[in-house]
C-alpha positions in Angstrom: 87.4 -16.8 -119.7 88.9 -15.2 -122.4 88.8 -11.5 -123.5 90.8 -11.0 -126.9 92.0 -12.9 -128.9 94.2 -13.0 -132.4 93.1 -15.6 -134.4 95.7 -16.7 -137.9 95.5 -20.0 -139.2 96.1 -21.9 -142.3 93.9 -25.1 -141.7 90.4 -23.9 -140.6 89.1 -27.0 -139.7 87.1 -26.5 -136.3 87.4 -22.9 -135.7 83.2 -21.6 -136.4 82.5 -24.2 -133.4 86.0 -23.3 -131.3 85.6 -19.4 -131.1 81.3 -19.7 -131.5 80.6 -20.4 -127.7 84.0 -18.2 -126.5 82.5 -15.3 -128.6 79.0 -15.7 -126.8 80.9 -15.3 -123.7 82.0 -12.1 -124.3 86.0 -12.8 -126.6 86.8 -10.1 -129.0 88.5 -11.6 -132.1 91.9 -10.1 -134.0 92.7 -12.0 -137.0 94.4 -11.3 -140.8 93.6 -11.8 -144.5 92.2 -14.8 -145.3 91.4 -16.4 -141.4 89.1 -13.0 -141.1 87.4 -13.3 -144.5 86.4 -16.7 -143.4 85.1 -15.8 -139.9 83.3 -13.1 -141.1 81.6 -15.1 -143.8 80.7 -17.2 -140.9 79.2 -14.3 -138.9 81.9 -13.3 -136.8 82.7 -9.5 -136.2 86.2 -8.9 -135.7 89.0 -6.7 -136.0 91.5 -6.6 -138.7 95.0 -6.6 -138.3 96.0 -3.9 -140.5 93.3 -1.8 -138.5 95.2 -2.3 -135.5 98.5 -1.6 -136.8 98.0 1.1 -139.8 99.9 -1.0 -142.4 98.7 -3.1 -145.2 99.6 -6.6 -145.3 102.5 -6.3 -147.8 104.9 -8.4 -149.9 102.4 -10.7 -151.0 101.3 -11.7 -147.5 105.1 -12.7 -145.9 104.5 -9.5 -143.7 101.3 -9.3 -141.8 101.5 -9.7 -138.1 104.8 -8.9 -137.2 104.4 -5.3 -136.0 104.5 -4.0 -132.5 101.1 -3.0 -132.1 100.6 -6.6 -132.3 103.7 -7.9 -130.3 103.2 -5.5 -127.4 100.0 -6.9 -126.5 101.3 -10.9 -126.5 104.4 -9.9 -124.7 103.3 -7.1 -122.6 103.4 -8.5 -118.6 100.6 -8.0 -116.1 102.7 -8.0 -113.5 105.4 -5.3 -115.4 104.6 -2.3 -114.4 106.2 -0.5 -117.5 104.7 -3.0 -119.7 101.4 -2.1 -118.3 102.1 1.7 -119.1 103.5 1.0 -122.8 99.7 -0.9 -123.3 97.8 2.4 -121.9 100.5 4.8 -124.1 99.4 2.6 -127.2 96.2 2.1 -126.5 96.5 -1.4 -126.9 94.3 -3.8 -125.4 96.1 -7.3 -124.3 95.7 -10.4 -126.0 95.1 -13.7 -123.7 94.4 -16.2 -126.5 96.2 -16.7 -129.7 95.3 -19.5 -131.9 97.5 -20.3 -134.8 98.4 -22.8 -136.7 101.5 -23.1 -139.7 101.6 -23.1 -143.5 102.3 -27.5 -144.0 105.2 -26.8 -145.2 106.5 -30.4 -145.2 104.0 -31.3 -147.2 103.4 -28.1 -149.7 107.5 -27.9 -150.1 107.8 -31.5 -151.3 109.2 -31.6 -154.6 109.3 -27.9 -155.0 111.8 -25.5 -157.0 113.8 -23.9 -154.2 111.9 -20.1 -154.7 108.7 -21.9 -154.2 109.3 -24.1 -151.8 110.3 -21.0 -149.1 107.5 -19.2 -149.8 105.8 -22.1 -147.8 108.8 -21.3 -144.7 105.7 -19.3 -141.8 107.7 -16.8 -140.4 104.1 -14.5 -139.1 102.7 -17.5 -137.4 106.3 -18.9 -136.2 106.8 -15.6 -134.7 103.6 -15.9 -133.0 103.6 -18.6 -131.8 107.1 -18.3 -130.2 106.1 -14.8 -128.3 102.7 -16.2 -127.1 104.2 -19.7 -125.4 106.7 -17.1 -123.9 104.4 -15.6 -122.2 102.0 -18.3 -121.2 101.6 -17.1 -117.4 99.0 -15.1 -119.0 98.3 -16.3 -123.2 96.8 -19.2 -124.2 98.4 -20.1 -127.0 96.7 -22.7 -129.6 98.7 -24.8 -132.5 97.2 -27.9 -132.9 93.1 -28.1 -133.8 93.1 -31.1 -131.8 93.4 -28.9 -128.7 90.4 -26.7 -129.1 88.1 -28.6 -126.8 90.1 -28.5 -124.0 91.2 -25.0 -124.0 87.8 -23.5 -124.6 86.7 -25.6 -121.2 90.0 -24.6 -119.4 92.5 -21.4 -119.2 94.3 -22.3 -116.1 98.2 -22.1 -115.7 98.5 -25.4 -115.9 97.5 -25.8 -119.1 98.8 -22.5 -120.5 102.1 -24.2 -119.7 101.0 -27.9 -121.5 100.4 -25.7 -125.0 104.1 -23.6 -124.4 105.1 -27.0 -124.3 103.7 -27.8 -127.2 104.2 -25.1 -129.5 108.2 -24.7 -128.8 108.6 -28.7 -129.9 106.2 -27.9 -133.0 108.3 -25.2 -134.0 111.7 -27.6 -133.2 110.3 -29.9 -135.7 108.9 -27.5 -138.1 112.6 -25.7 -138.1 114.0 -29.5 -138.3 111.5 -30.3 -141.1 113.0 -27.3 -143.1 116.5 -27.8 -142.7 116.2 -31.7 -143.5 114.6 -30.5 -147.2 117.3 -27.8 -147.4 120.2 -30.1 -146.8 122.2 -30.9 -149.5 125.8 -30.8 -149.1 125.9 -29.0 -145.7 129.4 -29.5 -143.7 127.0 -30.7 -140.4 124.1 -32.5 -139.6 122.3 -33.2 -136.6 118.7 -35.2 -135.7 117.3 -36.2 -132.6 114.7 -39.1 -132.0 112.4 -39.4 -128.8 112.8 -42.7 -127.3 109.7 -45.4 -128.5 110.3 -48.9 -126.6 113.0 -50.9 -125.9 113.4 -53.6 -127.6 113.7 -57.6 -127.2 116.9 -57.6 -128.7 118.6 -56.3 -131.9 119.7 -58.4 -135.3 120.7 -61.0 -132.7 119.9 -62.1 -129.4 123.6 -60.9 -128.1 122.4 -57.0 -128.9 120.6 -54.7 -126.7 117.9 -52.3 -128.9 115.7 -49.4 -128.3 113.3 -47.7 -130.9 113.1 -44.2 -131.6 111.3 -41.7 -133.6 112.1 -38.4 -134.7 108.7 -37.5 -136.7 104.9 -37.2 -135.6 104.1 -39.9 -139.0 106.2 -43.5 -139.0 105.9 -47.0 -139.0 105.6 -46.8 -135.0 102.3 -45.0 -135.9 100.7 -48.3 -137.1 98.6 -49.9 -134.3 99.5 -53.6 -133.4 96.5 -55.7 -133.5 97.9 -59.1 -132.4 100.9 -61.4 -132.3 103.9 -61.4 -130.3 106.0 -58.0 -129.6 107.9 -56.7 -132.8 111.6 -57.5 -133.1 114.0 -55.7 -134.4 114.5 -57.6 -137.5 110.8 -57.4 -138.0 110.4 -53.7 -137.7 113.2 -53.3 -140.9 111.4 -55.8 -142.8 108.0 -54.0 -142.7 110.0 -50.8 -143.2 111.4 -52.3 -146.1 108.2 -53.8 -147.5 106.3 -50.9 -147.2 108.7 -48.5 -148.9 108.5 -50.8 -151.9 104.7 -51.1 -151.6 104.1 -47.4 -151.6 105.3 -47.4 -155.3 102.5 -48.8 -156.6 98.4 -47.9 -156.9 96.9 -50.9 -158.1 95.9 -53.7 -155.6 99.5 -55.5 -154.5 101.3 -57.5 -152.5 105.1 -57.5 -151.4 106.6 -59.9 -149.3 110.0 -59.3 -147.7 113.1 -61.3 -146.3 115.9 -59.9 -144.7 115.0 -56.4 -145.7 114.7 -58.0 -149.5 111.4 -58.1 -151.4 111.3 -62.0 -152.4 108.1 -62.4 -153.8 105.4 -59.1 -155.9 102.3 -59.7 -157.1 99.8 -56.9 -158.5 96.5 -58.1 -160.2 93.1 -56.9 -160.4 92.0 -57.8 -156.8 94.3 -57.7 -153.2 93.8 -61.5 -152.6 94.3 -62.5 -156.6 97.8 -59.9 -155.9 98.4 -61.8 -152.0 98.8 -65.3 -154.4 100.7 -64.2 -157.0 103.4 -62.8 -154.0 103.2 -66.0 -152.5 104.1 -68.5 -155.3 107.0 -66.1 -156.8 108.8 -67.8 -154.1 107.2 -70.2 -152.0 110.5 -71.0 -150.7 111.9 -67.8 -149.3 108.6 -66.2 -147.8 109.0 -68.7 -145.4 109.2 -66.2 -142.4 109.0 -63.2 -144.1 106.6 -60.7 -143.9 103.6 -59.4 -145.8 102.6 -55.7 -147.1 99.3 -55.5 -148.7 97.8 -51.9 -150.2 94.0 -52.6 -149.8 92.0 -53.9 -147.1 92.3 -57.0 -145.8 89.3 -59.4 -146.5 89.0 -63.2 -144.9 89.9 -64.3 -148.4 93.6 -63.0 -148.1 93.6 -64.6 -144.5 92.7 -68.2 -146.1 95.9 -67.6 -148.4 98.4 -67.7 -145.7 96.6 -70.3 -143.4 99.3 -72.8 -144.0 102.2 -70.3 -144.6 104.7 -69.6 -141.3 105.0 -66.1 -141.6 106.5 -63.4 -139.2 104.0 -60.8 -139.8 101.2 -58.6 -141.9 100.4 -55.4 -142.1 98.3 -53.1 -144.4 95.9 -50.2 -144.0 92.9 -51.8 -143.1 91.4 -55.2 -142.3 87.4 -56.3 -142.7 86.3 -57.5 -138.9 86.2 -61.1 -140.7 90.3 -61.4 -141.3 90.5 -60.0 -138.2 88.3 -62.8 -136.3 89.5 -65.5 -138.5 93.4 -64.3 -137.5 92.8 -64.3 -134.2 91.9 -68.4 -134.2 94.5 -69.1 -136.7 97.1 -67.3 -136.8 97.2 -65.6 -133.2 101.1 -65.8 -132.7 101.0 -63.2 -135.9 102.3 -60.1 -135.8 99.4 -57.8 -137.6 100.0 -54.2 -138.2 97.3 -51.3 -139.3 98.8 -48.3 -140.7 96.1 -46.4 -142.3 99.1 -43.4 -143.5 101.2 -46.5 -144.9 100.6 -45.4 -148.4 101.0 -41.4 -147.7 104.0 -40.1 -149.1 105.6 -38.7 -145.9 108.6 -40.9 -145.5 111.7 -39.3 -144.7 113.5 -37.9 -147.5 117.0 -38.5 -146.3 118.8 -42.1 -146.0 121.1 -41.9 -142.9 124.1 -45.1 -142.4 126.3 -44.9 -139.7 130.1 -45.4 -140.5 133.1 -45.3 -138.4 132.9 -42.5 -136.9 130.1 -40.6 -137.7 127.7 -41.3 -141.1 126.7 -40.4 -144.2 123.5 -38.4 -145.4 122.1 -38.8 -148.6 118.7 -38.2 -150.3 116.2 -41.1 -150.5 116.3 -42.7 -154.2 113.1 -42.1 -155.9 112.0 -44.1 -158.9 110.2 -43.4 -162.0 106.5 -44.1 -161.0 105.5 -44.6 -165.1 106.9 -45.7 -168.3 109.6 -42.7 -168.7 109.3 -41.3 -172.7 113.1 -40.0 -172.4 113.9 -44.1 -171.7 115.3 -45.2 -174.9 113.7 -48.3 -176.6 116.0 -50.8 -179.0 113.4 -53.0 -180.4 112.0 -53.9 -183.6 109.0 -55.4 -181.9 106.0 -52.9 -181.0 106.1 -52.5 -177.2 103.0 -53.5 -176.2 100.9 -51.8 -173.1 101.5 -55.1 -171.2 105.2 -54.9 -171.7 105.5 -51.4 -170.9 103.2 -52.4 -167.9 105.8 -55.2 -166.9 109.2 -53.2 -167.6 107.7 -50.4 -164.8 106.8 -53.0 -162.1 110.6 -54.7 -163.1 112.2 -52.0 -162.4 110.6 -50.3 -159.4 111.2 -53.6 -157.8 114.8 -54.1 -158.9 115.4 -50.4 -157.1 114.5 -51.7 -154.1 116.7 -55.0 -154.3 120.1 -54.8 -152.9 123.0 -54.5 -155.4 123.9 -56.6 -157.7 120.4 -56.9 -158.3 118.1 -58.8 -161.1 114.3 -58.8 -161.5 112.5 -61.4 -163.9 109.0 -61.1 -164.0 106.0 -61.5 -166.3 102.3 -60.4 -166.3 103.1 -57.8 -162.9 104.5 -60.8 -160.8 108.0 -61.8 -159.7 109.3 -64.9 -160.6 112.6 -64.6 -160.2 114.9 -62.3 -158.2 118.7 -62.2 -157.8 120.4 -59.5 -155.4 123.2 -58.8 -153.0 126.3 -60.5 -155.1 129.5 -59.5 -155.7 129.2 -60.4 -159.5 126.0 -59.3 -161.4 126.0 -62.4 -163.6 125.6 -64.6 -159.8 122.8 -62.7 -159.8 121.0 -63.3 -163.4 121.8 -67.1 -162.7 119.9 -67.1 -159.3 117.0 -65.3 -161.0 116.9 -67.9 -163.6 117.5 -71.0 -161.4 114.4 -69.8 -158.9 112.3 -69.4 -162.2 113.2 -73.1 -163.0 112.3 -74.1 -159.7 109.6 -72.4 -158.9 108.1 -71.5 -162.2 109.0 -74.3 -164.7 107.0 -73.8 -168.3 107.0 -69.9 -167.7 110.3 -69.3 -169.4 109.2 -67.5 -172.3 108.5 -63.5 -172.9 110.4 -62.4 -169.9 111.2 -59.2 -168.7 114.6 -58.3 -166.7 115.5 -55.4 -164.8 118.9 -55.1 -164.0 119.6 -51.5 -161.4 122.9 -50.8 -163.0 124.5 -51.4 -166.3 125.8 -54.5 -167.5 129.7 -55.2 -168.0 130.2 -57.6 -170.0 128.0 -59.5 -172.8 127.8 -62.5 -170.3 124.7 -61.8 -168.8 122.5 -61.0 -171.2 123.4 -64.1 -172.9 122.0 -66.0 -169.4 119.2 -63.7 -170.2 118.4 -64.9 -173.5 118.8 -68.6 -172.6 116.8 -68.3 -169.5 113.5 -66.8 -171.6 114.0 -63.4 -171.5 112.9 -60.8 -174.2 113.0 -57.6 -172.5 115.6 -56.2 -170.6 115.2 -52.8 -168.8 118.6 -51.2 -167.4 119.9 -47.7 -166.9 123.1 -48.1 -169.7 125.9 -45.8 -169.1 128.7 -48.5 -169.4 131.8 -47.9 -172.1 130.6 -51.1 -173.4 127.6 -50.3 -174.0 127.7 -50.3 -177.3 129.1 -54.3 -177.1 126.0 -54.6 -174.9 123.2 -53.2 -177.7 124.8 -55.1 -180.4 124.9 -58.7 -178.6 120.9 -58.0 -177.8 120.5 -57.4 -181.2 122.2 -60.6 -182.1 120.5 -62.4 -180.0 117.1 -60.9 -180.8 116.5 -59.3 -177.4 114.7 -56.0 -176.5 116.6 -53.4 -174.2 115.8 -50.2 -172.3 117.8 -47.8 -171.5 116.9 -45.6 -168.6 120.0 -43.5 -167.9 119.5 -43.7 -163.6 121.1 -46.3 -161.7 119.4 -47.5 -158.4 122.6 -48.9 -156.6 121.5 -49.9 -152.9 124.1 -50.9 -150.6 
């Protein structure tokens, strides 16, 4: 079925099983460096690209296949006499199968220095794919491992065209990923999305809404297990909950309402974390969504039985949990998303404004206690306090500004956000502690995502039982704030990084 193949892949999964039956039917293989070594070690006989080009791989492998003796056999048309004369004159044999997958730029370039990330831009592979797809009339071009089985069984024109379309889509996304990664202060930026589904309505019933996706990975990939159709607001809340929960590795549960966390808990197991999150603010959680970062069991379902929620999202569920949900919460929207904790979410934040849009790099919060944070305290910084400081700092970064998060033992006790002045956010957070956690107004940890402009906020914090405050600093009144904190017996940590969220 296939006579001659060029094989050059980064991901070698399934390659042996794909090629073996084709070789048994007479397929000849030409391959590059690492792929050739892999196939030879698996018992395949093959030619190396450098034997055909009579030129070694150079520039640390940057130039391997970029040679006329490789591209002529890919692009030569069997129906054009001159093309066939060129093949005959150069003693080259045409390729009819091209197997190529690209360097995983999006994964490998993450958080890398500029020069290092550019080494993961695939040149030869992308050029081979484009050439093969252009000549799909006679070349089968495979860029996805998932297509191996169908290509192994079929080589008709219809499938070759389908594979060519997939190649061009793959290359378009690949180039866009690179552009997004490099884009900092570009004067122009474009993004495209594919239609996913029409929503019942938008934020309000009189607004129409549609759901588009721009990546192969995202919340659109979550499996809807049960419940009513997802609404515009549900999707926003689910997305917020996933953004928050990705910051934690321990068993964690996040409750979100109107795109703001309203209760977060961390514990030794997922059901205990759920209990903490629900009890953090039992009034605000009404009508919210819950995200869990571990498998949901029946015990978790028992905790939510008497609470009205809009939705539940987790990487996985036990069969017992799903059975309970089907009986007791059949209208609850339940999403299963195994990839929800992977670090693939978009690197840019985009907001529409009148006549255009704003683009910024997505905010990243410190994951652990940073040695560069300044500590102003005469007390011993215990491990428990240190964990609560980091916990509160992460939560606060996801709240709408002005934002205050008060916590204790990895549970949010009072959250204040979205106010036009900071002292109101402090008062709201303290009032929630007084309402839902009376008796716990002692040794609390308070996080503020931006500096305190005046001492009034920390005076209220002291009255409410706060003993440690974490904030970025940067105010012209920092000295006054630190002086007042010392007078009040408050300990303070300055992170030097602000986390506004409008």
